[in-house]
C-alpha positions as CSV (number, residue, x, y, z in Angstrom):
1,X,0.1,-0.1,-0.1
2,X,1.1,3.4,-0.6
3,X,-0.2,6.8,0.8
4,X,0.9,10.5,-0.3
5,X,2.8,12.1,2.4
6,X,2.1,15.5,1.1
7,X,-0.2,17.1,-1.3
8,X,1.3,17.9,-4.5
9,X,0.0,20.7,-7.1
10,X,-2.0,19.1,-9.7
11,X,-1.0,21.4,-12.4
12,X,2.6,21.1,-12.3
13,X,2.1,17.6,-11.9
14,X,0.5,17.5,-14.6
15,X,2.6,19.5,-16.9
16,X,5.7,17.5,-16.0
17,X,4.1,14.3,-17.1
18,X,3.6,15.9,-20.4
19,X,6.5,16.3,-20.6
20,X,8.2,13.0,-19.8
21,X,5.7,11.6,-22.1
22,X,6.7,13.7,-25.0
23,X,10.6,13.2,-24.2
24,X,10.0,9.4,-23.6
25,X,8.9,8.8,-27.0
26,X,11.6,10.6,-28.5
27,X,14.5,8.7,-26.7
28,X,12.6,5.4,-28.3
29,X,12.5,6.6,-31.7
30,X,16.5,7.3,-31.2
31,X,18.1,4.0,-32.0
32,X,21.5,5.0,-30.6
33,X,19.9,7.3,-27.4
34,X,21.8,6.0,-24.2
35,X,23.4,2.8,-25.9
36,X,25.8,1.4,-24.0
37,X,29.0,-0.8,-25.1
38,X,28.1,-4.4,-25.2
39,X,31.1,-5.5,-23.3
40,X,30.4,-3.4,-20.2
41,X,32.4,-3.9,-17.7
42,X,31.2,-6.1,-14.4
43,X,30.2,-4.3,-10.6
44,X,32.9,-6.1,-8.7
45,X,32.0,-6.7,-5.6
46,X,33.0,-3.9,-3.1
47,X,34.8,-4.6,-0.8
48,X,35.1,-3.8,2.9
49,X,37.1,-4.2,6.1
50,X,34.5,-6.7,7.5
51,X,36.4,-9.9,7.7
52,X,39.3,-8.9,6.7
53,X,42.4,-11.8,6.9
54,X,46.3,-11.8,6.2
55,X,47.3,-12.5,2.7
56,X,49.3,-15.3,3.7
57,X,46.5,-16.9,5.2
58,X,43.0,-18.8,3.7
59,X,40.3,-16.0,4.3
60,X,37.3,-17.7,6.8
61,X,34.1,-17.2,5.7
62,X,32.0,-16.0,9.0
63,X,29.1,-18.0,10.2
64,X,25.6,-16.5,8.9
65,X,23.9,-14.6,11.9
66,X,20.4,-15.6,13.0
67,X,17.7,-13.7,11.7
68,X,14.2,-13.4,13.5
69,X,11.3,-13.0,11.1
70,X,8.4,-12.9,14.5
71,X,6.5,-11.3,15.2
72,X,5.1,-9.2,12.5
73,X,5.3,-6.0,12.3
74,X,3.9,-2.6,10.7
75,X,6.7,-0.2,9.4
76,X,6.0,3.2,7.4
77,X,8.7,3.8,4.9
78,X,8.8,6.8,2.9
79,X,9.8,6.3,-0.6
80,X,9.7,9.2,-3.7
81,X,9.0,7.5,-7.0
82,X,12.1,7.4,-8.6
83,X,14.3,4.3,-9.7
84,X,16.7,5.0,-6.8
85,X,14.3,3.6,-4.4
86,X,14.2,0.3,-6.8
87,X,15.1,-1.9,-4.1
88,X,12.4,-1.1,-2.1
89,X,9.6,-1.5,-4.8
90,X,11.1,-5.0,-5.8
91,X,11.1,-6.1,-2.2
92,X,8.2,-5.4,-1.7
93,X,6.4,-7.0,-4.7
94,X,8.7,-10.1,-5.0
95,X,7.5,-10.4,-1.1
96,X,11.3,-9.6,0.5
97,X,9.6,-8.0,3.4
98,X,6.9,-10.4,3.6
99,X,9.4,-13.0,4.3
100,X,11.3,-11.6,7.3
101,X,7.8,-10.8,8.7
102,X,7.6,-6.9,7.9
103,X,4.3,-5.6,6.9
104,X,5.6,-2.3,5.1
105,X,3.4,0.8,3.9
106,X,5.0,3.1,1.8
107,X,4.2,6.7,2.2
108,X,5.3,8.8,-1.3
109,X,6.5,12.5,-1.3
110,X,8.1,14.8,-4.4
111,X,11.4,15.2,-2.9
112,X,13.8,14.1,0.4
113,X,13.0,17.4,2.1
114,X,9.6,16.6,2.4
115,X,10.1,14.0,4.0
116,X,12.1,15.6,7.0
117,X,9.3,16.1,9.3
118,X,7.6,12.8,9.4
119,X,11.2,11.2,9.5
120,X,12.3,13.7,12.4
121,X,9.4,12.9,14.2
122,X,9.3,9.6,14.1
123,X,5.7,9.2,12.0
124,X,8.1,6.8,8.8
125,X,10.2,4.9,10.3
126,X,12.6,4.5,7.7
127,X,13.1,7.4,4.8
128,X,15.7,8.9,2.8
129,X,18.2,12.0,2.6
130,X,20.2,13.5,0.0
131,X,23.3,15.3,0.6
132,X,21.6,18.6,1.0
133,X,22.1,21.3,3.8
134,X,18.2,20.8,4.8
135,X,18.9,17.4,5.3
136,X,22.2,17.8,7.6
137,X,20.4,20.6,9.2
138,X,17.8,18.2,10.2
139,X,19.7,15.5,11.5
140,X,22.1,17.7,13.2
141,X,19.7,19.1,15.0
142,X,17.9,15.4,15.4
143,X,20.0,12.8,17.6
144,X,17.1,10.0,17.0
145,X,18.2,9.7,13.1
146,X,20.8,7.6,11.4
147,X,22.1,7.0,8.1
148,X,22.3,3.2,7.3
149,X,23.0,2.8,3.6
150,X,23.2,3.7,0.2
151,X,20.0,4.9,-2.0
152,X,22.0,6.5,-4.8
153,X,25.5,6.9,-5.8
154,X,27.8,7.9,-8.6
155,X,27.5,5.1,-11.2
156,X,30.4,2.5,-11.4
157,X,29.5,0.8,-14.6
158,X,29.3,1.3,-18.3
159,X,25.5,0.9,-17.7
160,X,25.2,3.3,-14.7
161,X,27.5,6.1,-15.1
162,X,26.5,9.5,-17.0
163,X,22.5,8.9,-16.0
164,X,22.7,12.9,-14.8
165,X,25.1,16.0,-14.8
166,X,25.7,19.2,-15.6
167,X,23.8,20.2,-19.2
168,X,24.7,23.4,-21.3
169,X,22.4,24.6,-24.1
170,X,23.3,22.9,-27.3
171,X,23.6,26.2,-29.2
172,X,25.8,28.2,-27.4
173,X,27.8,24.4,-26.7
174,X,27.6,24.2,-30.5
175,X,29.3,28.0,-30.7
176,X,31.7,27.7,-28.6
177,X,30.5,30.0,-25.9
178,X,30.4,27.6,-22.7
179,X,33.1,24.7,-23.5
180,X,34.8,24.9,-20.3
181,X,34.4,25.7,-16.3
182,X,35.4,29.0,-16.8
183,X,32.9,29.7,-18.6
184,X,30.8,29.4,-16.3
185,X,31.6,32.5,-14.3
186,X,28.8,34.8,-14.0
187,X,25.7,32.8,-15.5
188,X,23.3,30.7,-13.7
189,X,23.2,26.8,-13.0
190,X,20.0,25.8,-12.2
191,X,19.6,22.4,-9.8
192,X,16.2,20.7,-8.6
193,X,16.7,22.7,-5.3
194,X,18.7,25.7,-6.0
195,X,22.0,26.7,-3.5
196,X,22.9,23.9,-0.6
197,X,21.5,20.8,-2.7
198,X,22.9,17.8,-3.5
199,X,23.1,18.9,-7.0
200,X,25.2,22.4,-6.0
201,X,27.7,20.6,-3.7
202,X,28.3,18.3,-6.8
203,X,28.8,21.3,-9.4
204,X,30.9,22.9,-6.8
205,X,33.5,20.7,-6.2
206,X,33.5,20.0,-9.7
207,X,34.4,23.9,-10.2
208,X,37.0,23.9,-7.1
209,X,38.5,21.0,-8.9
210,X,39.0,23.4,-12.1
211,X,40.0,26.3,-10.3
212,X,36.9,28.3,-10.1
213,X,34.9,30.2,-7.4
214,X,31.7,28.3,-7.2
215,X,30.4,31.5,-5.7
216,X,31.0,33.2,-8.7
217,X,28.2,31.2,-10.2
218,X,24.6,32.1,-9.5
219,X,22.3,29.0,-8.0
220,X,19.0,29.0,-9.2
221,X,16.0,26.3,-8.9
222,X,14.4,24.5,-11.5
223,X,12.6,21.0,-11.8
224,X,14.0,18.8,-14.5
225,X,11.1,18.8,-16.4
226,X,10.9,22.6,-16.5
227,X,14.3,23.1,-17.2
228,X,14.4,20.8,-20.4
229,X,11.6,23.1,-21.5
230,X,13.5,26.6,-20.3
231,X,16.2,25.1,-22.1
232,X,14.4,24.4,-25.4
233,X,13.2,28.0,-25.4
234,X,16.4,29.3,-24.9
235,X,15.6,30.8,-21.6
236,X,17.8,29.4,-19.7
237,X,22.0,28.5,-20.4
238,X,22.8,25.6,-17.7
239,X,21.4,23.2,-15.5
240,X,21.6,19.8,-13.5
241,X,19.7,17.3,-15.3
242,X,18.5,13.6,-14.8
243,X,17.6,10.6,-16.3
244,X,15.4,10.1,-18.5
245,X,15.7,13.9,-19.5
246,X,19.4,13.8,-19.6
247,X,19.5,11.5,-22.5
248,X,15.9,13.4,-24.5
249,X,17.9,16.2,-24.4
250,X,20.2,15.0,-26.2
251,X,18.1,13.3,-28.5
252,X,16.2,16.0,-29.4
253,X,19.5,18.4,-29.7
254,X,18.4,20.7,-26.5
255,X,21.9,20.5,-24.3
256,X,25.1,18.8,-24.6
257,X,26.5,17.4,-21.5
258,X,29.4,19.6,-20.0
259,X,30.2,17.0,-17.3
260,X,28.2,13.8,-15.6
261,X,27.8,13.2,-12.2
262,X,30.9,10.7,-12.7
263,X,33.3,13.4,-14.0
264,X,32.4,16.1,-11.3
265,X,32.6,13.4,-7.9
266,X,33.4,9.6,-9.0
267,X,32.9,8.9,-5.3
268,X,29.3,11.0,-4.8
269,X,26.6,9.7,-2.4
270,X,23.8,11.6,-3.9
271,X,21.0,9.5,-2.0
272,X,21.1,7.5,1.2
273,X,18.7,5.2,3.5
274,X,17.9,6.6,6.8
275,X,16.4,5.3,10.0
276,X,14.5,6.4,12.9
277,X,16.0,5.0,16.1
278,X,12.6,4.2,17.2
279,X,12.9,1.3,14.8
280,X,14.5,-0.5,17.6
281,X,11.2,-0.3,19.5
282,X,8.7,-1.7,17.2
283,X,10.0,-5.4,17.4
284,X,13.1,-8.1,17.5
285,X,15.6,-7.1,14.9
286,X,13.3,-5.0,12.4
287,X,16.4,-2.6,11.4
288,X,18.2,-6.0,10.4
289,X,15.3,-7.5,8.5
290,X,14.3,-4.2,6.8
291,X,18.2,-4.2,5.4
292,X,18.1,-7.6,4.1
293,X,14.5,-7.4,2.3
294,X,16.0,-3.9,1.1
295,X,19.8,-5.3,-0.4
296,X,17.9,-8.8,-1.7
297,X,15.8,-5.8,-4.0
298,X,19.0,-3.9,-4.9
299,X,20.6,-7.2,-6.2
300,X,18.0,-7.9,-8.4
301,X,17.3,-4.6,-9.8
302,X,21.8,-4.1,-10.2
303,X,21.5,-7.7,-11.8
304,X,18.2,-6.9,-14.0
305,X,19.9,-3.8,-16.0
306,X,23.8,-4.9,-15.8
307,X,22.7,-8.6,-16.9
308,X,19.8,-8.6,-18.2
309,X,18.3,-11.2,-15.5
310,X,14.6,-11.0,-15.2
311,X,14.9,-7.2,-16.5
312,X,11.5,-7.2,-18.2
313,X,9.9,-8.2,-14.8
314,X,11.9,-5.3,-13.2
315,X,10.9,-2.8,-15.4
316,X,7.3,-3.6,-15.1
317,X,7.5,-2.8,-11.2
318,X,9.3,0.1,-12.3
319,X,7.0,1.5,-14.8
320,X,4.1,1.6,-12.7
321,X,6.2,2.3,-9.7
322,X,8.0,5.9,-10.5
323,X,7.6,8.7,-12.9
324,X,9.2,7.2,-15.4
325,X,6.1,5.5,-17.1
326,X,7.4,4.2,-20.4
327,X,8.9,0.4,-20.1
328,X,11.4,1.4,-23.6
329,X,13.2,4.0,-22.0
330,X,14.6,1.8,-19.3
331,X,16.1,0.0,-22.0
332,X,17.5,3.0,-23.6
333,X,19.1,5.4,-20.5
334,X,21.2,4.9,-17.8
335,X,20.3,3.5,-14.6
336,X,20.8,4.8,-11.2
337,X,23.6,3.2,-9.1
338,X,22.7,1.7,-5.9
339,X,25.9,-0.2,-3.8
340,X,24.8,-3.5,-4.0
341,X,26.3,-4.0,-0.8
342,X,24.3,-0.8,0.8
343,X,27.6,0.8,1.8
344,X,28.2,4.1,2.6
345,X,31.7,6.3,3.2
346,X,31.0,8.4,6.0
347,X,33.9,10.4,4.7
348,X,32.4,11.3,1.4
349,X,29.0,12.8,2.8
350,X,31.2,14.6,5.7
351,X,33.0,16.3,2.9
352,X,30.1,17.4,1.7
353,X,28.5,18.9,4.7
354,X,32.2,20.2,4.9
355,X,32.0,22.3,1.7
356,X,28.9,23.9,2.6
357,X,30.7,25.7,5.5
358,X,33.6,26.8,3.0
359,X,31.0,27.8,0.2
360,X,29.6,30.0,3.6
361,X,25.9,28.3,2.8
362,X,26.4,27.6,6.6
363,X,27.6,29.8,8.8
364,X,29.0,27.3,11.7
365,X,30.7,23.9,10.8
366,X,28.6,20.6,10.7
367,X,29.9,17.5,12.5
368,X,27.8,14.6,11.2
369,X,30.2,12.2,12.4
370,X,27.3,10.7,15.1
371,X,25.0,10.2,12.3
372,X,25.7,7.0,10.8
373,X,25.1,3.4,11.9
374,X,26.5,0.7,9.9
375,X,25.6,-2.2,11.6
376,X,22.4,-3.1,9.8
377,X,24.3,-2.9,6.7
378,X,27.0,-5.0,7.9
379,X,24.3,-7.6,9.4
380,X,22.7,-7.9,5.9
381,X,25.8,-8.5,4.4
382,X,27.0,-11.0,6.6
383,X,23.4,-12.8,6.6
384,X,23.3,-12.4,2.3
385,X,26.8,-12.5,1.8
386,X,28.6,-10.2,-0.5
387,X,27.4,-9.2,-3.7
388,X,28.3,-11.0,-6.7
389,X,27.9,-10.5,-10.1
390,X,25.9,-13.9,-11.3
391,X,27.6,-16.5,-13.4
C-alpha cells in the first residue's frame, strides 16, 4: 500500500508528466540514444573491511547470523517515485519484506526534503535524505535519525555512468560559448533545489577542482522537466539534469553534457537510506530485517540492468511505481547506481557538509560523525553474503 505524504500541485504534476511522455517518445525513436558498449565492465563486489584476513592465510567465512522473522511488524517507509528506490519497490513486489515478517506501508512524497518532518518526528520509520543542507541541518538537530545505507551514488559501470550531469544549451555549446568550467563564471546554473542542494555541492566541487570559485556562479532552482522546456525555449543556459530527461535532451538537440555526475565526483553519494531510532522499539531485529529485504531488492535491480536477468519483470515494477512510465525508456537510458552491499562512506558525505561551510552556505561547521550506523548494513551483508555478479 502507498499513501501520499504531502499534497502535490496537480497542475505542475500534470505538466511534468506531459513533458515526460513527449521526451520518452523521443528517446524510444532514437536507436542510439543512451546506448552503451556491449562489453560493459561487470561491477566488482565492493570491498569492505569486515572479515579481512592476512594475505598469507586462507579467508575464513564468517558464520551466517540468525535472523528472526517474528512477530510480524508494521513498518512505515518513506519513498520517492524514482528508480533510486528500486530496492524498496522490488522487495515489496517480490515478497521479500513479508518473508522477514514485515508489513511495509509506503508513504510517497515529491522529494527527500518533504519527508524530513515526518522522519524526524518518527512518523515514518525509514526514509531517505540527500547531501543537501536541508537534510544535514535537520539531522544535526535531531539525535534520533541515522544514516544506514546507500540509496543512490555515482555510477560504477558503463551502464550506470552518465545517468545525470551538468548540461549546457546545445546552441551555446556548438558556438563554443560554453565549453569549460571557466565559461560558467557570471552565469546561472539551475538545480532541483537551488543553492544548498546535493546538485549544488556536486557542481561546486567540480568548479573548485578547476580553480573556479563556485560563488562566482548564480545558483537557481528549477525542476528537471521545467529545465528541459526552459532550455528548449532558450530561456536558460545551464542546469543539472537527470534521466530520462538527460538522454531526451541530447536526442532532441536541446543540450550537451558538459560534465557527468561521475566527472564531477566519481565517489559521490547522492541519496542515502535513513532510519529513525524508534525502529529498535518495534520488535526484534526490525532494522536488520528491513535491510536484508532491501538489499535483496537492490541486487535484483542491478542484475536486471547489468546482466538482463528478469529485466522485463523489474522494468514492469519500476514503470508502475515511478514517474518513468514508458518501459522502453528503461532500456535506452542509464540506470541509477545503488551499492549492492549498501555501503556508505561517511568521509565522502562529511566532505560535502564541510564544503557547504567553506562556501558560506552555513555559518558554522556541521559534524555528522554521530549520524552513521552501519550495523544493519553489515548484518545484512553477513547474512546474504557479499554481492557477486551472476555467473
